N, C-alpha and C positions, 0 to 999 in steps of 0.2 A: 504494500500500500504506500502511495506517496504521502509523506507526512508534512504538515505545516505546523506553525506554532499553535494554531487553533485546534487541529486534530490531535496534537500530542497531549493537550490538556483536557480535551472534551471527553466526558464519560457519558455513556448512554443513560437516559433517564426515562421515567414512566410516560412522560408526554410523548417522546419520540416512539417508544415501544408501542403504546396503545394507538398512536396514529398509524403506525405500520400495520398493526393488527386490524384496524378498520379497513385498510386496503385489502388485506387477505380475506376478510369477511365479505367485502363487496364482490369479490370473485367467487369464493367457494360457497358462501351462504346465500347471497342474493341472486347472482347470475345463474347459478345452477338450479334454481327453483323450477326452471322450465322442464326438468325431468318429470315433474308431477303436474304442473299446470298447463302443459302443452295442449291437452285435449280441449280445455275451456278456451284457451287463447285462439286456437284454430277456428272454433265455432264463432267466437266473438268477432274475429277479423275476416271471416269468410274465406279462409285459406284452406287449400288441400292439405291433408294430413302429411303427405310425403314432403311437401315444402316446409311444413312446420318441423318435421323431423330433421331437415337440414339445418334449420334455424337453431334447433336444440344443440346439435353437435358441432356447429361451425365455430362456436366460441372456444371450446377446448381444442379444436383443430388449429385455429390461428394462434392460440396460446402455445401449442406444441411446436408449430412451425417456427415461431419467432423467439421462443424463450432462450435458446442458446445465443442467438444473434444479439438480442437486446441485453442479455446478461453480460456479454463481452463489450457491448457498446457502453454499458454503465461504467465499466472500468476506465474507459477513455474520457467520457464526458462528465462523469460524476454520478455516484449512486443516489445521492439525495435528489439531484435533478431528474434522474430516471424514475425514481419513486413518484415525484411530483407529476412527471409526464404521464405515469400510469394512472394517477388520480384524474388527470384531465381527460384521458381516454375513457375512463370509467364514467365520468360525468356526461361526456358527449354520447357515449354508447347507451347508457341507461336512459337518458332523456329521449333519444331517438326511439328506443323500445317503448317507453311510456307514451310517446306521442304517435305511435304507429296508427295510421288511419285505417278504417275499414274500406275494402275495395281494391282497386287495381294497384294502388301505391303501397299496399300493406307489405307485400313481399320484399321489394327493394329497400324500404325504410327499415323493416325489421332485420333483414340480413345485414345491412350496414351497421345498425346498432349493435347487433350481436358480434360482428367482426371487431368493432371498437372495444367491446367488453373483453374479447379474447386478447387483443393487443394490450389492454390494461393489465391482465394477469401476467402476460409475458414480460411486461415492464416492471411490475411490482415485485414478483416473487424472487427472482435471483438478486435484484438490487437490494431488496429489504434484508435478505439473508446475509448478504455481504456487509451491510451496515451493522447487523447484529454481531458479526465476527469482528468488525473493526472497532466498535465502540463499547463492547462489553467483554469482561474477562472473568475467568473462574466461575464461582457459583452464580454470579450475576448473568453470565452468558448462558449457563445451563437453564436458569429461570426464563430468560428471554426466548431461548429456542423452544422450551416447553410450551410457553404461551403462544408463540408463533405456530407451533405444531397443532395445538388445540384449536387455534383459529382456522387452520386449513382442514385438518381431519374432522374436527367438531363441526365446522361449517358445512362440509360435504355430507356429514351424517344427519344434520338437522335440516338441510335445505328442503327436502320433500315435505317434512312436517311444517316448517315455517311457511313455505310457499302455499301449502294447502290452507293453513289457518288464515293467512292474509287474503288470499284470492277468494275464499268462500265468504269472508265477513266484510271485506272492503272492496274487493276487485283487484285483479292481477296487476293493473297499472300502478297501484300504490306501492307494490314491491319495488318497482324501478324508480319511482319518485323518491322513495326512502333511500335507495342506493345513491341517488344524486346527492341527497343531504349528507349521508354518511361519508361520501367521498369528499365533499367540500370541507367537512369537519376534519377529516384525516389530512387533507392537503395543508390546512393551516396549522395543524398540530406538528407536522413535519417541517414546515417552513421555518427558516432560521437556523436549522441544524448545520454545523460546519460541514463543508464538502469532503467527501472521501473518494479517492480514485485508486485504481490498481496499477500494478506494473504491467506495461504493455510492450511487446516486442517492437524494436525500432523499425523493423521492416513490415509491420502489420498493415494489411490492407483490408478494407471492408469487403466481405465475400458476397457482393451483389449478385453475381452470376449464379453462385451456389444457392442463394436464397430463392431466386426467381425460378430456377429449374426444379428445385425441391417443392416449392409451392405449387407449381403447375402439375407436377407429378401426383402429389397427394390430393389436390382438389379434383383432378381427373378421376382418381380412384373413388373418392367419396361421392362424386356425382353419379358415377356408375352404380355404386352400391345403393344409393338412395332413390335414384330415378330410373334405374334399369328396368324395373317392372313396368313403368309407365311408357318408356321409350320402346320397350321390347328388348329382351336380353341379347338378341342377335341383330338388332336394327343397326343401320349405319351410324347413328348417333352413339349408341352404346359401344360399338366396336371402335369408334373414333376416340371415345373416352378411355377405353382400355389401351389403345395405341398411345394416347397422350401420357398415360401413367407409365407405360413401359419405355417410351422414347425419352421423355424428360428424366425419368429415373436413371436410365443408362447414361445420359449426358451428365447428370448430377454426379454419378459415381466417378465418371472419368475426370470431371473437373476437380472434384474434391481429392482424388487420389494424387493429383499433381500440384495441389495448391498448399503452400506452407501456411496460409492464413485461413484454411478451410474451417467452417464452423462445425463440421462433423469430421472428426479424425478417424478414418477407417482403420488406422493402425491399432487403435484401442481394442478392436474386436479380435486381435490375435490372442488376447488374454481370454481364455475359455471361461473362466469364472465370471469375469465381467460380462461376457457375452450371454452366458446362461442366465445370470441374474437379471440382465436388462431385458432379455426376451420374455422371461417369466413375469417380470414387472409389467411389460406391455400387455401380456395376455391376461393377467389378473386385473389390471385396470380396465381392460376391454369388457370384463363382466359387469361393468356399470350398466351395460345394456339391459340387465335383468330388471333394473328399476323402471325404465321407460316402458318395458313390456308388461311387467306385472302390475304396475300402477295404472297403465292404460287398460289392461284387462279388467280390473275391478271397477273402473269407471265406465268404460264402454260396454262391457259384457255383464257387469254386476250392478250397475246403477249407483255406485258410490260417488259421493262428491270428492273433490280434491282434498278437502279437509279430512274426510273420513279415511281416504286412502293414505294420506300423509301420516295419520295417527298410527297406522300399521307399522311404520318404519321407526317408531320411537326406540325400539330395542337396538336397532342398527346404530343410532346416534349414541346411545348410552354405552353400548359394548365397545365401540371403536375408541371412545375417549377413555373409558375406564380401564381397558386392557392393553392399550398401546405400550405402556411401560412394562407390561408382562412380557411382550415380545423381546424387549431389551434384556430382561432377566433370563429368558429362555436362551437367547443368544449367548450370554455369558456362561450358562451351565452346559449347553449341548452343542454349541457352535451354530453356524447359520443353516446348514442343510436340513436338520430335523424340523425346527420351527417353520421354515419355509414350506416344507412338505406338509406338515400338520395344518398350517394355515390354509394351504391350497385345498387339502382334503375337506376342511370344515366349510370352505366356500363352495366346494362341489356338493356337499351334503345340503347346504342351504338352497342351491339351485334345484336339486332333486325334489325337495319339499315343494318348491314353487311350481314344479312341473305337474303336480296333481291338480290340473285344471278341470278334471272330469268330476270333481266333487261339488257338493252344494256350497253356496257362497258363505254360509256360516262356518262350515268346516274349513274352507279355503282361507278365510280370514285368520283363523287360529294357526293354520299352517304358515301363513305369511308372517305373522308376528314372530313365530319361532324361527322361521327362515331368515328374516331380516336381522334378528339378533345374532344368529350364527354367522351371517355374512359379515357383520361388523367384527365379531370375534375372530374370524378367520383372517381378515385383512389386518387386524391389530397384531396377531401373531406373526404375520408375514412381513410387515412393513420394515421394521428396524433391522432384522436379520438380513433381508434382501439388500437394503441400502448398504449395510456393512460389507456384505459379500462382494457387492459390485465395486465399492470404492476402496476398501482397505487393501485390496490386492493390486492396486495400481501404484506406480511410482508417484512420489509427491508432486512432481512437476506435471503430471497428467490428471491429478485429482479434480481440479477445477473443470477441465474439459469433460472428464468422465461424468462428473455430477450433472453437468448441463445435459449431456446426452441421456443419462438415466432419467432425469426429470422430463425431458422431451418425450421419452418412451411412455411415461405415465400419461401425459396429456394426449398424445396421439393415440395411445391405446384406448383411453376413455372415449375420445371422439369417434374413432373408427368402430369401436365396439357398440356404441350407441347407434351409429349409422347402420351397421349391419343388422343389429337386433330389431331396430325400428322398421327397417326396410322389409325384412322377412315378415314381421308381424303385420304391417300394413298391407303388403302384397297378398298374403294368404288370407287375411281378413276379408278381402274384397273378391274372393273367387266365387262367392254366391252359393256354393253347395258344399256339404261336408266332404272331407277327403276319405274316399272309400276304404283304403287300406288301414288308415288310422281308426276310423269308426269301427271297423271289423275287429281291431285288436283291443280297443279301450271302450268301456261302457260309460258314456257321459250321462250322469244322473241329473235330475231336476229339469230346468228349462231346456228346451230343444231349439229355441229360436236363436240362441247364441253359440251353438256348437262350433260353427265355423271360426268364431273369434277365439274360443277356448282351444281349438286345435292349433290355430295360428300361434297362440302364445306358447303352447306346449313345444312346438317345433322350434320356435325362436329361442326359448329357454334351453332346449337341448343343444343348440349351437353354442351357447355360453358354457354348457357343461363340457363340450368338446374342447373349448379353449382352456378350461381348467386342467383337463387331462394332458394337453400339450404342454402346459406350464410345468406340471409335475415331471413330465418326461425331460424337459429342459433342465430342471433342477437336478434330477437324478443323474443326468449325463455329465454335468459340468461342475457342480458344487461338491467339493470333497467332504468326506466324512470326518468327524472329530471336531474338537473345540478349536477356536481360533488360535493359531500359533503352533498347533500340534502337527 
């Protein structure tokens, strides 16, 4: 870190810390409420559900695409400045979402707002963590990191419940007006903090070509996943989107392999432990798709309100906050491999419980409460050991880059997982008649007018279960047995 007289004497205080946490909550608690309220938003705005699905996932997508780039940029221009830019992005994005009109302009306005919210997260998260590292030490730093983590993990856990409560009692637009207010308060709480910058290579150049090709590649894939059923999976448009993903992805790989200032250093993936932990992190975060599917199922197929469906996720929020430190203890006692596998198995069990969509709504609500609690427990067991496995095995001079790529995998996993799950659920929900082979295997009790929706949810959740299985395979093949250091 570049030091000045101001930064040498400045110590982090609660005003700065809580200001940073407001930024974290603006992204994880407020912006992510769309996982639960998207059905009501689509009806209110007159939007097709598949377009709303894109709006839900595009925030995490843009956060994932730009988080490494903006984290590196914060080291150059200043971390305080980047945090404040993140607040400005949040204010603009949230105001656009809140002002989204009904009708023809709803899609472009909503999409632009959600993109700004994603850029806000990409600006705030790495820069705020760097400030915590720069301005706190010892026990103070541990407290700051714990509160920051509670803001992110707790925010993501409570977002469905919070969104449902506000949307049902006041209207969904109030969520995003509240985000504007929270972001303004956070901006002024951070304002006045001495600037902090990082050491930057003298020959560093902003990797504009890498960012553009990576963005075009990932957006092509996401549009194919979310709109492929509408376009037709083998239509010229769909084939063009797949070609865009492959061509730009190849160009991106070639550019990054030769670029000393690449924002994705592919040499890191020669470390098999880092690779396995990052892949499993991507896949476990992709299971966020179970939220949009299961919450959509109980609203569309079961007639629950967003508030009632959000209440089902209370155990998820409590478990992930209460047990995330348990993952740390398990890491210390057993090493990374076992708690990562245990956490993944618990997540898998939670998905299996949610797949019983053939039951009555009363039974399914009980299963969902248990499932969401297990989902939070599994992620809590997995989170710290996975992060430790990914980063502790890298050389010190690669830790920062590795952390950025690992965090990018989290955001992109969540975005693409939601896109895949929502696309499958929406496409199969609109087929019009039950799927014969599934109806022949499973007896759907109770109402029969929603069997198609229940089958669609069962299949979409099954895809998430497959992701968990792939994550366990990745961990088993790459993360060694034994405690750290053995």
